[in-house]
C-alpha positions as CSV (number, residue, x, y, z in Angstrom):
1,M,35.1,-33.2,35.8
2,A,36.5,-29.8,36.5
3,L,40.1,-29.4,37.4
4,D,41.1,-27.7,40.6
5,L,44.1,-25.9,39.2
6,A,44.8,-24.1,42.5
7,A,45.2,-27.5,44.3
8,L,47.2,-28.9,41.4
9,Y,49.5,-25.8,41.6
10,L,50.1,-26.4,45.3
11,E,51.0,-30.0,44.6
12,Y,53.4,-28.8,41.8
13,L,55.1,-26.4,44.3
14,A,55.5,-29.2,46.8
15,R,56.9,-31.6,44.1
16,F,59.2,-28.9,42.9
17,D,60.6,-28.2,46.3
18,R,60.9,-31.9,47.2
19,Q,62.5,-33.1,43.9
20,V,64.3,-30.0,42.6
21,G,65.0,-27.9,45.7
22,A,64.1,-24.5,47.0
23,V,64.0,-22.1,44.0
24,D,62.2,-18.8,43.5
25,V,59.3,-18.7,41.1
26,G,60.7,-17.6,37.7
27,A,64.1,-19.0,38.4
28,F,65.6,-21.9,36.5
29,A,66.9,-25.2,37.9
30,K,68.1,-28.6,36.5
31,Y,65.7,-31.6,36.6
32,E,66.3,-34.9,35.0
33,G,69.0,-33.3,32.7
34,R,66.6,-30.5,31.6
35,L,66.8,-26.8,32.5
36,I,63.3,-25.9,33.8
37,K,61.7,-22.8,35.1
38,K,59.7,-22.7,38.4
39,L,56.3,-21.6,37.1
40,G,54.0,-19.0,38.6
41,R,50.3,-19.9,38.9
42,A,49.2,-18.6,35.5
43,D,52.1,-20.2,33.7
44,F,51.5,-23.4,35.5
45,A,47.8,-23.5,34.5
46,A,48.6,-23.0,30.8
47,A,51.5,-25.6,30.9
48,F,49.3,-28.2,32.8
49,L,46.4,-27.9,30.4
50,T,48.8,-28.3,27.4
51,Y,50.4,-31.3,29.1
52,Q,47.1,-32.9,29.9
53,E,45.9,-32.5,26.3
54,T,49.2,-34.0,25.0
55,A,49.0,-36.9,27.5
56,E,45.4,-37.7,26.5
57,R,46.3,-37.7,22.8
58,Y,49.2,-40.0,23.6
59,Q,47.0,-42.4,25.5
60,A,44.4,-42.4,22.7
61,T,47.1,-43.1,20.2
62,L,48.4,-46.1,22.2
63,E,44.9,-47.5,22.7
64,A,44.2,-47.2,19.0
65,G,47.4,-49.2,18.3
66,D,48.9,-46.4,16.3
67,T,52.6,-45.6,16.3
68,V,54.1,-42.7,18.2
69,N,57.1,-41.0,16.8
70,D,60.1,-39.7,18.7
71,V,59.1,-36.1,18.4
72,V,55.8,-36.7,20.3
73,M,57.7,-38.7,22.9
74,K,60.2,-35.8,23.4
75,L,57.4,-33.2,23.6
76,L,55.5,-35.2,26.2
77,R,58.7,-35.8,28.3
78,D,59.6,-32.1,28.1
79,Q,56.1,-31.0,29.1
80,A,56.1,-33.5,32.0
81,A,59.6,-32.4,33.2
82,A,58.4,-28.8,33.3
83,L,55.7,-29.9,35.7
84,I,57.8,-32.3,37.6
85,L,55.5,-35.2,36.5
86,K,56.1,-38.6,35.0
87,P,54.4,-39.1,31.7
88,P,51.8,-41.9,31.6
89,G,53.1,-45.2,30.3
90,L,56.7,-43.9,30.0
91,P,59.8,-44.9,32.0
């Protein structure tokens, strides 16, 4: 299934404004204790695809019963925070 990155970007902008506040694209703000940058469309697309790949690998690791180290958990949480998302299966 093809991703509609334009629609996902609009959802991101709405999430950002709702959960972080009104910030110009390219500016930084605090979210869940992290300093994040409000992404432009091109940066969002790259960040979202990277996040999606990491999340899919994380899910596959869990389904296989393998262990996940703290570095992977931090990476996934940081990527999710940059996109104002909650990582799958994480509090």
